[in-house]
C-alpha positions in Angstrom: 0.0 0.0 0.0 1.2 3.5 -0.7 2.3 5.6 2.3 -0.4 8.1 3.2 0.4 11.5 4.6 0.0 11.9 8.4 0.5 14.8 10.8 3.4 13.7 13.0 3.7 14.3 16.7 6.9 16.2 16.2 5.1 18.7 14.0 2.4 19.2 16.6 5.0 19.8 19.2 6.8 22.4 17.0 3.5 24.2 16.5 2.7 24.1 20.2 6.0 25.8 21.0 4.9 28.9 19.1 2.0 29.5 21.5 3.2 27.7 24.7 4.2 30.9 26.4 0.8 32.5 26.3 -0.9 29.3 27.4 1.3 29.2 30.5 0.7 32.9 31.2 -3.1 32.6 30.8 -3.1 29.4 32.7 -1.4 30.9 35.7 -3.7 33.9 35.7 -6.8 31.6 35.5 -5.4 29.4 38.2 -5.2 32.3 40.6 -8.7 33.4 39.8 -10.2 30.0 40.3 -8.2 29.5 43.6 -10.3 32.4 45.0 -13.3 30.3 44.3 -11.7 27.3 46.0 -11.4 25.5 42.6 -8.2 23.6 41.7 -7.4 24.2 38.1 -5.6 20.8 37.8 -8.8 19.0 38.6 -10.4 20.7 35.7 -7.6 19.8 33.4 -8.0 16.2 34.4 -11.7 16.4 33.7 -11.1 17.9 30.3 -8.6 15.1 29.4 -11.2 12.5 30.5 -14.1 13.8 28.5 -14.7 11.7 25.4 -17.1 11.7 22.5 -17.5 10.0 19.1 -17.0 11.3 15.5 -19.6 10.0 13.0 -17.9 8.3 10.0 -20.2 10.3 7.7 -19.3 13.6 9.3 -15.8 13.8 7.7 -17.4 14.0 4.2 -18.9 17.2 2.8 -22.6 17.5 3.5 -25.3 19.2 1.4 -28.8 20.3 1.2 -31.8 19.2 -1.0 -30.6 21.9 -3.5 -27.0 21.1 -3.9 -23.8 19.6 -2.6 -20.4 21.2 -3.2 -17.7 18.5 -2.7 -14.5 19.5 -1.0 -10.9 18.6 -2.1 -9.5 15.4 -0.8 -12.6 14.2 1.0 -12.6 10.6 1.9 -13.9 8.0 -0.6 -14.3 5.0 1.6 -14.4 4.0 5.2 -10.6 3.6 5.5 -10.0 7.1 4.3 -12.7 8.3 6.7 -10.9 6.6 9.6 -7.7 8.4 8.5 -9.5 11.7 8.9 -11.0 10.6 12.2 -7.6 9.6 13.4 -6.2 13.0 12.5 -9.0 14.8 14.5 -8.2 12.6 17.5 -4.5 13.3 17.2 -5.1 17.0 17.3 -7.9 17.4 19.8 -7.3 14.2 21.9 -11.0 13.8 22.9 -12.4 11.8 20.0 -11.1 8.2 20.2 -14.4 6.7 19.0 -16.0 6.5 15.6 -19.7 5.8 15.0 -20.5 3.9 11.7 -23.5 4.2 9.5 -24.5 1.0 7.7 -24.6 0.3 4.7 -22.7 3.5 3.9 -19.7 2.2 5.7 -20.2 -1.5 5.9 -16.8 -3.2 5.9 -15.9 -6.1 3.7 -13.7 -7.4 6.5 -14.7 -6.3 10.0 -11.5 -7.6 11.5 -9.3 -5.7 9.1 -11.2 -2.5 9.7 -11.0 -2.9 13.5 -7.2 -3.4 13.2 -6.9 -0.3 10.9 -8.8 1.7 13.6 -6.7 0.3 16.4 -3.5 1.4 14.7 -4.8 4.9 14.9 -5.9 4.6 18.6 -9.5 4.5 17.5 -12.4 2.2 18.5 -16.0 1.9 17.4 -19.0 3.5 19.2 -22.7 3.0 18.4 -23.8 1.5 15.1 -26.3 3.4 13.0 -28.8 1.7 10.6 -30.3 3.2 7.5 -33.9 2.5 6.5 -34.6 6.1 5.3 -33.0 5.4 1.9 -33.3 2.7 -0.7 -30.1 0.9 -1.5 -29.0 -0.8 -4.7 -30.4 -4.3 -5.0 -32.9 -3.7 -2.2 -36.1 -5.8 -2.7 -38.6 -3.5 -1.0 -38.7 0.3 -1.0 -38.9 2.5 2.1 -40.7 5.3 0.3 -43.7 4.9 2.6 -41.9 3.7 5.7 -39.7 1.0 7.1 -40.2 -0.4 10.6 -43.8 1.0 10.5 -44.7 0.2 6.9 -48.2 -1.4 6.5 -46.7 -4.4 4.6 -45.0 -6.9 6.8 -42.4 -7.8 4.1 -41.1 -4.2 4.2 -40.9 -4.2 8.0 -39.1 -7.6 8.0 -36.5 -6.2 5.6 -35.9 -3.2 7.8 -35.7 -5.4 10.9 -33.1 -7.7 9.3 -31.0 -4.7 8.3 -30.9 -3.5 11.9 -30.0 -7.0 13.1 -27.2 -7.0 10.4 -25.9 -3.8 11.9 -25.8 -5.3 15.3 -23.8 -8.3 13.9 -21.3 -6.0 12.2 -21.0 -4.0 15.5 -20.3 -7.1 17.4 -17.4 -7.9 15.1 -16.1 -4.3 15.5 -16.3 -4.2 19.3 -19.3 -1.8 19.5 -21.7 -1.9 22.4 -24.7 0.0 21.2 -27.1 0.4 18.2 -28.9 3.6 17.2 -32.3 3.4 15.4 -33.6 6.5 13.6 -36.4 6.1 11.1 -37.8 8.7 8.7 -41.3 7.0 8.8 -44.3 9.3 8.9 -46.8 11.1 6.6 -46.8 14.1 4.4 -50.6 14.4 4.2 -53.5 14.3 6.7 -55.0 10.8 6.7 -52.0 9.2 5.2 -51.2 7.2 8.3 -53.2 5.7 11.2 -51.2 7.2 14.0 -51.8 4.6 16.6 -51.4 1.6 14.3 -48.1 3.0 13.0 -46.7 3.3 16.5 -47.8 -0.2 17.3 -46.0 -1.5 14.2 -42.9 0.3 15.3 -42.9 -1.3 18.7 -43.6 -4.7 17.1 -40.6 -4.3 14.9 -38.3 -2.9 17.6 -39.1 -5.8 19.9 -37.4 -8.1 17.3 -34.4 -5.8 17.1 -34.2 -5.6 20.9 -34.3 -9.4 21.1 -31.2 -9.5 18.9 -29.1 -7.3 21.2 -26.3 -9.0 23.1 -26.7 -8.8 26.9 -24.1 -6.1 27.3 -25.5 -3.8 24.5 -27.9 -0.9 24.5 -30.3 0.3 21.8 -30.8 4.1 21.4 -34.1 5.4 20.1 -33.8 8.6 18.2 -36.8 10.9 17.8 -37.3 13.7 15.2 -39.9 16.4 15.1 -40.2 16.5 11.3 -38.4 15.6 8.1 -38.4 13.7 5.8 -42.1 13.4 6.7 -43.5 16.9 7.1 -47.0 16.3 8.4 -46.5 13.6 11.0 -43.5 11.6 12.3 -43.9 8.3 14.0 -41.2 8.8 16.7 -41.8 12.6 16.9 -40.7 13.7 20.4 -39.0 12.7 23.6 -42.2 11.5 25.2 -42.9 9.0 22.4 -39.3 7.9 22.6 -39.5 7.4 26.3 -42.7 5.5 26.0 -41.2 3.1 23.5 -38.0 2.7 25.5 -40.0 1.9 28.6 -42.1 -0.6 26.7 -39.0 -2.3 25.2 -37.1 -2.9 28.4 -33.9 -2.0 30.4 -31.5 -2.0 27.4 -33.5 0.7 25.5 -32.7 4.4 26.0 -33.7 7.7 24.4 -31.2 9.6 22.3 -31.3 13.4 22.1 -30.3 15.2 18.9 -30.2 18.9 19.5 -31.9 19.7 16.2 -34.7 17.3 16.5 -37.1 19.5 18.4 -39.8 22.1 17.8 -38.4 25.7 17.7 -37.5 27.1 21.1 -38.1 23.9 23.0 -36.4 23.7 26.4 -34.0 20.9 25.5 -32.1 21.1 28.9 -35.4 20.3 30.6 -35.9 17.3 28.3 -32.4 16.1 29.3 -33.3 16.5 33.0 -36.5 14.5 32.6 -34.7 11.6 30.8 -32.0 11.6 33.4 -34.7 11.5 36.1 -36.5 8.6 34.4 -33.2 6.7 33.9 -33.6 6.6 30.1 -31.1 9.1 28.7 -29.0 7.3 26.1 -26.8 10.3 25.1 -26.5 12.9 22.4 -26.0 13.8 18.8 -24.5 17.2 19.2 -25.0 20.0 16.7 -26.7 23.4 16.7 -29.6 25.0 14.9 -31.2 28.4 14.1 -34.4 27.4 12.4 -34.9 23.7 12.6 -32.8 20.6 12.1 -29.9 22.7 10.6 -27.1 20.4 11.8 -24.8 23.4 12.3 -21.5 23.2 14.2 -22.0 22.7 17.9 -22.0 25.9 19.9 -22.0 28.1 16.8 -25.5 29.6 17.4 -26.6 28.8 20.9 -23.6 28.3 23.2 -25.6 29.2 26.3 -28.1 26.4 25.5 -25.2 24.0 25.1 -23.8 25.1 28.5 -27.2 24.7 30.1 -27.5 21.1 28.7 -24.1 20.3 30.2 -25.1 21.9 33.5 -27.8 19.2 33.7 -25.3 16.5 32.7 -22.7 17.5 35.1 -25.2 17.8 37.9 -26.3 14.2 37.2 -22.6 13.1 37.0 -21.8 14.7 40.4 -24.9 13.2 42.0 -24.1 9.8 40.6 -27.6 9.4 39.2 -28.6 5.7 38.5 -28.5 4.5 34.8 -26.5 7.7 33.9 -24.0 6.6 31.3 -24.5 8.9 28.3 -22.9 8.3 24.9 -21.8 11.5 23.2 -21.4 12.0 19.4 -21.2 14.9 17.0 -23.8 14.8 14.2 -23.3 17.7 11.8 -23.6 18.6 8.2 -20.6 20.6 6.9 -21.8 22.2 3.8 -19.4 25.2 3.4 -16.5 24.4 5.8 -13.8 21.8 5.9 -15.4 18.9 7.8 -12.2 18.2 9.8 -12.0 21.8 10.9 -15.6 22.0 11.9 -15.5 18.8 13.9 -12.4 19.9 15.7 -14.0 23.3 16.6 -17.2 21.6 17.7 -15.2 19.2 19.8 -13.5 22.1 21.6 -16.9 23.6 22.2 -18.2 20.4 23.8 -15.3 20.2 26.2 -15.6 24.0 26.9 -19.2 23.6 28.0 -18.4 20.6 30.0 -15.7 22.3 32.0 -17.7 25.5 32.4 -20.5 23.4 33.9 -18.1 22.0 36.4 -17.4 25.6 37.5 -21.0 26.1 38.6 -21.2 26.7 42.4 -23.7 23.9 43.1 -24.2 25.0 46.8 -24.8 28.6 45.8 -27.2 27.5 43.1 -29.1 25.1 45.4 -29.4 27.8 48.0 -30.7 30.4 45.5 -33.3 27.8 44.3 -34.4 27.0 47.8 -34.8 30.7 48.7 -36.7 31.5 45.4 -34.0 33.9 44.2 -34.1 33.6 40.4 -31.7 36.4 39.8 -29.0 34.9 42.0 -29.5 31.5 40.4 -29.0 33.0 36.9 -26.0 34.9 38.1 -24.5 31.8 39.5 -24.9 30.0 36.1 -23.6 33.1 34.2 -20.5 33.3 36.3 -19.5 29.8 35.2 -20.6 30.4 31.6 -18.6 33.6 31.1 -15.4 32.2 32.6 -12.8 31.8 29.8 -11.6 28.2 30.2 -9.5 28.2 27.0 -6.2 27.8 28.9 -7.6 24.7 30.6 -8.6 23.2 27.3 -5.3 24.1 25.6 -3.3 22.6 28.5 -5.4 19.4 28.5 -4.8 18.9 24.7 -1.1 19.7 24.9 -0.4 17.4 27.8 -2.1 14.6 26.0 0.1 15.2 22.9 -2.6 17.2 21.0 -2.5 20.7 19.5 -2.8 23.9 21.5 -4.4 25.4 18.3 -5.9 22.4 16.5 -7.2 24.3 13.4 -4.0 26.4 13.0 -1.9 23.3 13.3 -4.1 21.4 10.8 -3.8 24.2 8.2 -0.1 24.6 8.7 0.4 20.9 8.1 -1.0 21.0 4.6 -3.1 17.9 5.4 -6.0 18.9 3.1 -3.7 19.7 0.2 -1.9 16.4 0.6 -5.1 14.4 0.8 -6.4 16.2 -2.4 -3.3 14.7 -4.1 -3.8 11.2 -2.6 -7.6 11.1 -3.2 -8.5 12.3 -6.6 -12.3 12.7 -6.9 -14.0 9.7 -8.5 -16.2 10.7 -11.4 -19.9 10.8 -10.4 -19.0 9.8 -6.8 -20.6 11.5 -3.8 -19.5 11.1 -0.2 -22.0 9.3 1.9 -23.4 11.6 4.6 -26.1 13.9 5.6 -28.1 15.5 2.8 
């Protein structure tokens, strides 16, 4: 095999030397400030180094809209090249050691070979993702009018078997979870019988649930609308919770930040699912108008912080069944996907560390004394604290880049990959559209 370009540790170290002085200076200043609040900055660095989340295999390809897709230079053409890019992200930000696969987009011909390829890049595989919202070449039945909820049993059986196949692939790759999102729903009033469609979903999911290994979990992902614009079968967190409760203890509810009605209080949904012991985890992104799949923290950073405030509160209180799986799920239409994923990754760790700065005793006291302004001020004090020196120190100590995007651009990685990966005529990267 030809040698493929990689960013070497020595290059990262050289780039870090250019900014190391200001990191030390800012770190010392922040350390003194936090000491006045009885916070040990080293504890926060350790927490930043311990925070982990997954990269979606489809996320390293250029996304698009229903109007157009503008391919980028050097984008990956197969799952091995996708893992190369995922490995590069991990090397620079040091918080993304897991990759979540979408089947059949990234179905490996040899699972053992792919697992070894990932291991060589210090990567492992997170939750599997099935695809019954598209028809694939050679597929016998169409999902045009549904998959797991289709009125015809033969279509449902095909969708069930595909999900079971995903679980089998995941077992070979070392995964421990399976995510199910369906596009089933209706575009016109009267198109579907709402109750029967949900019953068919549960009937199908029970077969998928039965195929789970004992140490696996299944994540139910809801979505308010799209591709069905009048009604969606699994449309909100309440329906998701009902289904997870009906299925059993291995079923949990996944939260995608864009899958809600406008202006919904997502942090409250998170708190409810934690309270009910059914929070699976997250697909992190951001939105302005709907399911925009924008970069995490790019539009609503305070909302992201408030979500992590609930997560950290549950973490500190050691809530039962609290073991969330985190993943980025974004569509990079006009940016370099690697750069967007790195920036989003930094924003997740930022919100996580800021949430650890919340004075929990002060907040609890303000809530008990019905002092809303003091409660808000307590949250804002944590949110407005610049924790960038903590994040930079955490990355640098783990061998990552103080400035991930700057280092990535200086390396010439994208240019080198454009030479290694000439575009295939008529090819389009699998991913969000």
